[in-house]
N, C-alpha and C positions, 0 to 999 in steps of 0.2 A: 723129376723133369728138369733138365738144364735150362736156365733162363735163356731167352732168345738174345741174339747179339744186341738188338735195340734195348732190351732190359738191362743187359750187362753194361752198355755204355752209359745209360741213365744212372745205374748204381755207381759206376766209376765216377761220373761227374758230381754225384751227391757225396762222394767220399766214403761209400759204404764198402768198397772193395779196393784193393791195391792194384797197381799196374800188373804185377806178376800174376796175380789171380785172374785178371782180365785176359791176359795173354794165354794162360793155361785153358781157360774155358773157351776162348775163341779158337784155340787149336783143336779142341774137340769137335766144334762145329765144322772146322776145315777138313778134319779127318772123315766126317760123315759125308760131306760133299765129294771128297776124293773117291770114297768108296762107291758112291753112286756113279760117278764118272767111269770108274772101272767096271762096274756092272753093265753100264751102257756100252762100253767098249767090247765086253765079252759077248753081249747079245744085242747087236745093233738093230735087228729086226724088231724085237720087242720094244726098244727104245723109240724107233721110228713110229711104230703103231701107237704107243703111248702119247707121243707128241701130236700125232694126227687127231687122236681122240680128244686130247686137251684143247687143241686149236679149234676143233669143231664145237665143243661145248662152250668155250669162251666166246667164240664168234657169235654164237646164238644169243648169249647173254648180252653181249655189246650191242648187237642189233636191236634187242628189245629195250635196253636201258641206256647206257652210254659207258665209254671207257672211263670217264672221269668218275662217274658215280660208283662203278665197280671197284675202282681203285680205292675210293674213299671207304667202301664197305669192307674191303679186304684189310685195310689199315685198322679200321675200328674192330674187326674180329681179331687181329693180331695183338691188340692191346688188352684183350680179355685174359685176366690171370687164370692160370691152370687150364687153358684151352689148348690141347695137344697140337692142333695144326698151326698154332702161332709160330712154331719153329720153321714152318714153310713160308709163312706170310710176312715175316718180320721186315722185309725190304719192299713191300708192296707200294710204298709211297715213291719209290724211285722210278721216274719216268722212262728210264732206259731199259728197264726189265720188262719184257713183254708179259702181258697179262696171262697168257695161256701157261706160263711157267709156274704159276701158283696152283694150278689144278693138277690133281693126280687121280686119273680115272680108274686105272687098274693097279698101278704100282702101289705097294704098301709102304707107308701108311696112306690110304686113299684120303683125298679131300675133294669133295664136290659141292657145288652150290646148286642145290636141287630146286629151290624156288626163291624168287626175289619179287617183292611186291611193294611199291612205294605209293603211299596214300598221304598226300599233304606233307606234313612235317615228320612223319615217321616211315621207317622202312622195315618191313618184315623179311627176314632171311631164314631160309631152311638149309642146313648144311648136313652132310654125311661125312663121317671120317672114321678111320680105324682099319680093320681088316677088310681085305678085298672080297672075301666070300660073301655070297648073297645072303642077306639076313644077319650078317655079323657086324655090319657097320653101326655106328652110333649116330642117330639122327637128332639134331638139336635145332630148336627155334630160338631166334633172337629178335629182339625189337631194338632197332637203332633210332636214336633221337639226336637232334643237334643240341649242343650245349651252348653256353653264352658266347664262346669263341667260334661258334658256327662249325664245330667239328662233330662228327658222328661219334656217339658213344653207345656201346651195346649193353643190353641187359638180357639175361636168359629169360624166356617166357615159359 
């Protein structure tokens, strides 16, 4: 699994990778994005339906919780090492990116937030990711707690 751009920049700032390696790995991420844009251009109806489904799912989550909390949850999930959807969530902290962009309801690899329950100082999150076929997704439970800096940190349950 290629490190996310967020992880790449952190490695670069720590001096673990050189600038050329950073650029090469970021180019891989850029190629993936361009490939998805080309797929959307080839099949605009499927892209539009995916967008509507993601907006509806995220709208439901925002009404139940809040956009701020959901963004924090997505950032915490993006920081989990070896969590495959992290490559979709790496810029969840950026306020100009709409929240529905982080969900993938039918498009592979799917990423869905199935459940979110906040009780006091901890948040339980249930996610599904992986293949889009029914029964082929991987369901994971996470427990998020705030650390000393008041940032949410995830642990698998």
